[in-house]
KOLDO-110079 format. One record per residue: residue number from 1; residue in one letter; z, x, y of N, C-alpha, C, O in turn. Coordinates in Angstrom, 1 decimal. Layout:
<rs>
(NUM,A,(Z,X,Y),(Z,X,Y),(Z,X,Y),(Z,X,Y))
...
</rs>
This chain:
<rs>
(1,M,(-34.4,47.9,-66.7),(-33.9,46.5,-66.7),(-32.9,46.3,-65.6),(-32.8,45.2,-65.1))
(2,T,(-32.1,47.3,-65.4),(-31.0,47.0,-64.4),(-31.6,46.8,-63.0),(-31.1,46.0,-62.2))
(3,A,(-32.6,47.5,-62.7),(-33.3,47.4,-61.4),(-33.9,45.9,-61.2),(-33.8,45.4,-60.1))
(4,L,(-34.4,45.4,-62.3),(-34.9,44.0,-62.2),(-33.8,43.0,-62.0),(-34.0,42.1,-61.2))
(5,K,(-32.7,43.2,-62.6),(-31.5,42.3,-62.4),(-31.0,42.4,-60.9),(-30.7,41.4,-60.3))
(6,I,(-31.0,43.6,-60.4),(-30.5,43.7,-59.0),(-31.5,43.1,-58.1),(-31.1,42.3,-57.1))
(7,I,(-32.8,43.3,-58.3),(-33.8,42.7,-57.5),(-33.8,41.2,-57.6),(-33.9,40.5,-56.6))
(8,A,(-33.6,40.7,-58.8),(-33.6,39.2,-59.0),(-32.4,38.6,-58.3),(-32.5,37.5,-57.6))
(9,F,(-31.2,39.2,-58.4),(-30.0,38.6,-57.8),(-30.1,38.7,-56.2),(-29.7,37.8,-55.5))
(10,T,(-30.7,39.8,-55.8),(-30.9,39.9,-54.3),(-31.9,38.9,-53.8),(-31.6,38.3,-52.7))
(11,L,(-33.0,38.6,-54.5),(-33.9,37.5,-54.1),(-33.2,36.2,-54.1),(-33.4,35.4,-53.2))
(12,L,(-32.4,35.9,-55.2),(-31.7,34.7,-55.2),(-30.7,34.5,-54.1),(-30.6,33.4,-53.5))
(13,L,(-30.0,35.6,-53.7),(-29.0,35.6,-52.7),(-29.7,35.3,-51.4),(-29.2,34.5,-50.6))
(14,I,(-30.7,36.0,-51.1),(-31.4,35.9,-49.8),(-32.0,34.5,-49.6),(-31.9,33.9,-48.6))
(15,G,(-32.7,34.0,-50.7),(-33.3,32.7,-50.6),(-32.3,31.6,-50.5),(-32.5,30.7,-49.7))
(16,S,(-31.2,31.7,-51.1),(-30.1,30.7,-51.0),(-29.5,30.7,-49.6),(-29.1,29.7,-49.1))
(17,L,(-29.3,31.9,-49.1),(-28.7,32.0,-47.7),(-29.7,31.4,-46.7),(-29.2,30.7,-45.8))
(18,I,(-30.9,31.6,-46.9),(-31.9,31.0,-46.0),(-31.9,29.5,-46.1),(-31.9,28.7,-45.2))
(19,N,(-31.8,29.0,-47.4),(-31.8,27.6,-47.7),(-30.6,26.9,-47.1),(-30.7,25.8,-46.5))
(20,Y,(-29.4,27.5,-47.3),(-28.2,26.8,-46.9),(-28.0,26.9,-45.4),(-27.3,26.1,-44.8))
(21,G,(-28.5,28.0,-44.8),(-28.4,28.2,-43.4),(-29.6,27.8,-42.6),(-29.7,28.3,-41.4))
(22,A,(-30.4,26.9,-43.1),(-31.6,26.5,-42.4),(-31.4,25.9,-41.1),(-32.1,26.1,-40.1))
(23,K,(-30.4,25.1,-41.0),(-30.1,24.4,-39.7),(-29.7,25.4,-38.6),(-30.1,25.3,-37.5))
(24,L,(-28.8,26.4,-39.0),(-28.4,27.4,-38.1),(-29.6,28.3,-37.7),(-29.7,28.7,-36.5))
(25,I,(-30.5,28.6,-38.6),(-31.6,29.5,-38.3),(-32.5,28.7,-37.3),(-33.0,29.4,-36.4))
(26,V,(-32.8,27.5,-37.5),(-33.6,26.7,-36.7),(-33.1,26.6,-35.2),(-33.8,26.7,-34.3))
(27,K,(-31.7,26.4,-35.1),(-31.1,26.3,-33.8),(-31.1,27.7,-33.1),(-31.3,27.7,-31.9))
(28,R,(-30.8,28.7,-33.8),(-30.7,30.0,-33.2),(-32.0,30.5,-32.7),(-32.1,31.2,-31.6))
(29,L,(-33.1,30.3,-33.5),(-34.4,30.8,-33.1),(-35.3,29.8,-32.4),(-36.4,30.1,-32.1))
(30,N,(-34.7,28.6,-32.1),(-35.4,27.6,-31.4),(-36.8,27.3,-32.0),(-37.8,27.1,-31.3))
(31,L,(-36.8,27.2,-33.3),(-38.0,26.9,-34.1),(-38.5,25.4,-33.9),(-39.7,25.2,-34.0))
(32,F,(-37.6,24.5,-33.5),(-38.0,23.1,-33.3),(-38.8,23.0,-32.1),(-39.6,22.0,-32.0))
(33,E,(-38.8,23.9,-31.2),(-39.6,23.8,-30.0),(-41.1,24.2,-30.3),(-42.0,23.8,-29.6))
(34,K,(-41.3,25.0,-31.4),(-42.6,25.4,-31.7),(-43.3,24.5,-32.7),(-44.5,24.8,-33.1))
(35,I,(-42.6,23.4,-33.1),(-43.2,22.5,-34.1),(-44.2,21.6,-33.4),(-43.9,21.0,-32.3))
(36,D,(-45.4,21.4,-34.0),(-46.4,20.5,-33.5),(-46.2,19.2,-34.2),(-46.4,19.1,-35.4))
(37,A,(-45.9,18.2,-33.5),(-45.6,16.8,-34.1),(-46.4,15.8,-33.4),(-45.9,14.8,-32.9))
(38,D,(-47.7,15.9,-33.5),(-48.6,14.9,-32.9),(-48.6,13.6,-33.6),(-49.0,12.6,-33.0))
(39,E,(-48.3,13.6,-34.9),(-48.3,12.4,-35.7),(-47.2,11.5,-35.3),(-47.2,10.3,-35.8))
(40,A,(-46.2,11.9,-34.6),(-45.0,11.1,-34.2),(-45.1,10.6,-32.8),(-44.0,10.7,-32.1))
(41,E,(-46.2,10.2,-32.3),(-46.3,9.8,-30.9),(-45.5,8.5,-30.5),(-45.1,8.4,-29.4))
(42,E,(-45.3,7.6,-31.5),(-44.6,6.4,-31.2),(-43.1,6.5,-31.1),(-42.4,5.5,-30.8))
(43,L,(-42.6,7.6,-31.4),(-41.1,7.8,-31.4),(-40.6,8.0,-29.9),(-41.3,8.5,-29.1))
(44,T,(-39.4,7.6,-29.7),(-38.8,7.8,-28.4),(-38.3,9.2,-28.3),(-38.4,10.0,-29.2))
(45,G,(-37.7,9.6,-27.1),(-37.4,10.9,-26.8),(-36.4,11.6,-27.8),(-36.7,12.6,-28.3))
(46,E,(-35.3,10.9,-28.1),(-34.3,11.5,-29.0),(-34.8,11.5,-30.4),(-34.5,12.4,-31.2))
(47,E,(-35.4,10.4,-30.8),(-36.0,10.3,-32.2),(-37.0,11.4,-32.4),(-37.1,12.0,-33.5))
(48,F,(-37.8,11.7,-31.3),(-38.9,12.7,-31.4),(-38.2,14.1,-31.6),(-38.7,14.9,-32.4))
(49,E,(-37.2,14.4,-30.9),(-36.5,15.7,-31.0),(-35.9,15.8,-32.4),(-36.0,16.8,-33.0))
(50,Q,(-35.3,14.7,-32.9),(-34.7,14.7,-34.3),(-35.8,14.9,-35.3),(-35.6,15.6,-36.3))
(51,Y,(-36.9,14.3,-35.1),(-38.1,14.5,-36.0),(-38.5,15.9,-36.1),(-38.8,16.5,-37.1))
(52,K,(-38.6,16.5,-34.9),(-39.1,17.9,-34.8),(-38.0,18.8,-35.5),(-38.4,19.8,-36.1))
(53,M,(-36.8,18.6,-35.3),(-35.7,19.4,-35.9),(-35.7,19.2,-37.4),(-35.6,20.2,-38.1))
(54,T,(-35.9,18.0,-37.9),(-35.9,17.8,-39.3),(-37.2,18.5,-39.9),(-37.1,19.1,-41.0))
(55,K,(-38.3,18.5,-39.3),(-39.5,19.1,-39.7),(-39.3,20.6,-39.8),(-39.8,21.3,-40.7))
(56,A,(-38.7,21.2,-38.8),(-38.5,22.6,-38.7),(-37.5,23.1,-39.8),(-37.7,24.1,-40.5))
(57,I,(-36.5,22.3,-40.0),(-35.5,22.6,-41.1),(-36.2,22.6,-42.4),(-35.9,23.4,-43.3))
(58,A,(-37.0,21.6,-42.7),(-37.7,21.5,-44.0),(-38.6,22.7,-44.2),(-38.7,23.2,-45.3))
(59,K,(-39.3,23.1,-43.1),(-40.2,24.3,-43.3),(-39.4,25.6,-43.6),(-39.8,26.4,-44.5))
(60,V,(-38.2,25.7,-43.0),(-37.4,26.9,-43.3),(-36.8,26.8,-44.8),(-36.7,27.8,-45.4))
(61,K,(-36.5,25.6,-45.2),(-36.0,25.4,-46.6),(-37.1,25.7,-47.6),(-36.8,26.2,-48.7))
(62,V,(-38.3,25.4,-47.3),(-39.4,25.7,-48.2),(-39.6,27.2,-48.3),(-39.8,27.7,-49.4))
(63,V,(-39.4,27.9,-47.2),(-39.5,29.4,-47.2),(-38.4,30.0,-48.1),(-38.6,30.9,-48.9))
(64,G,(-37.2,29.4,-48.0),(-36.0,29.8,-48.8),(-36.3,29.6,-50.2),(-36.0,30.5,-51.1))
(65,V,(-36.8,28.5,-50.6),(-37.1,28.2,-52.0),(-38.2,29.2,-52.5),(-38.2,29.6,-53.7))
(66,L,(-39.2,29.5,-51.7),(-40.3,30.4,-52.1),(-39.8,31.8,-52.3),(-40.3,32.6,-53.1))
(67,I,(-38.7,32.2,-51.6),(-38.1,33.5,-51.8),(-37.2,33.4,-53.1),(-37.2,34.4,-53.8))
(68,M,(-36.6,32.3,-53.3),(-35.7,32.2,-54.5),(-36.5,32.1,-55.8),(-36.0,32.6,-56.9))
(69,L,(-37.6,31.6,-55.8),(-38.4,31.3,-57.0),(-38.7,32.7,-57.8),(-38.5,32.7,-59.0))
(70,P,(-39.2,33.7,-57.2),(-39.5,35.0,-57.9),(-38.2,35.5,-58.5),(-38.1,36.1,-59.6))
(71,G,(-37.1,35.3,-57.8),(-35.8,35.8,-58.3),(-35.4,35.0,-59.5),(-34.8,35.6,-60.5))
(72,A,(-35.6,33.7,-59.6),(-35.3,33.0,-60.8),(-36.2,33.4,-62.0),(-35.7,33.5,-63.1))
(73,F,(-37.5,33.6,-61.7),(-38.4,34.1,-62.8),(-37.9,35.5,-63.3),(-38.0,35.7,-64.5))
(74,L,(-37.5,36.3,-62.4),(-37.1,37.7,-62.8),(-35.8,37.6,-63.6),(-35.6,38.4,-64.5))
(75,I,(-34.9,36.7,-63.3),(-33.7,36.5,-64.1),(-34.1,36.0,-65.5),(-33.5,36.5,-66.5))
(76,F,(-35.0,35.1,-65.6),(-35.4,34.6,-66.9),(-36.0,35.8,-67.7),(-35.7,35.9,-68.9))
(77,Y,(-36.8,36.6,-67.1),(-37.4,37.8,-67.7),(-36.4,38.9,-68.1),(-36.4,39.5,-69.2))
(78,A,(-35.5,39.2,-67.2),(-34.5,40.3,-67.4),(-33.4,39.9,-68.4),(-32.9,40.8,-69.1))
(79,F,(-33.1,38.7,-68.5),(-32.0,38.3,-69.5),(-32.5,37.7,-70.7),(-31.7,37.0,-71.4))
(80,R,(-33.7,37.9,-71.1),(-34.2,37.3,-72.4),(-33.8,38.2,-73.5),(-34.2,37.9,-74.7))
</rs>
């Protein structure tokens, strides 16, 4: 049971760090340049860049939540 608790807290910690540091991760890895945003053709230059940045941050936050979710389930299971 102790191993499950350690794994659960590790998953929660990693997921929350990814979630809270999403903007920094996107800027450091230049992920906004790799985003395909064909649906935003009518936006101007700066609005288009902001849209791509927001879309990249949202994708990174989803990954963070998907990493945190098993940790939350493991905590519920380990502490019952």
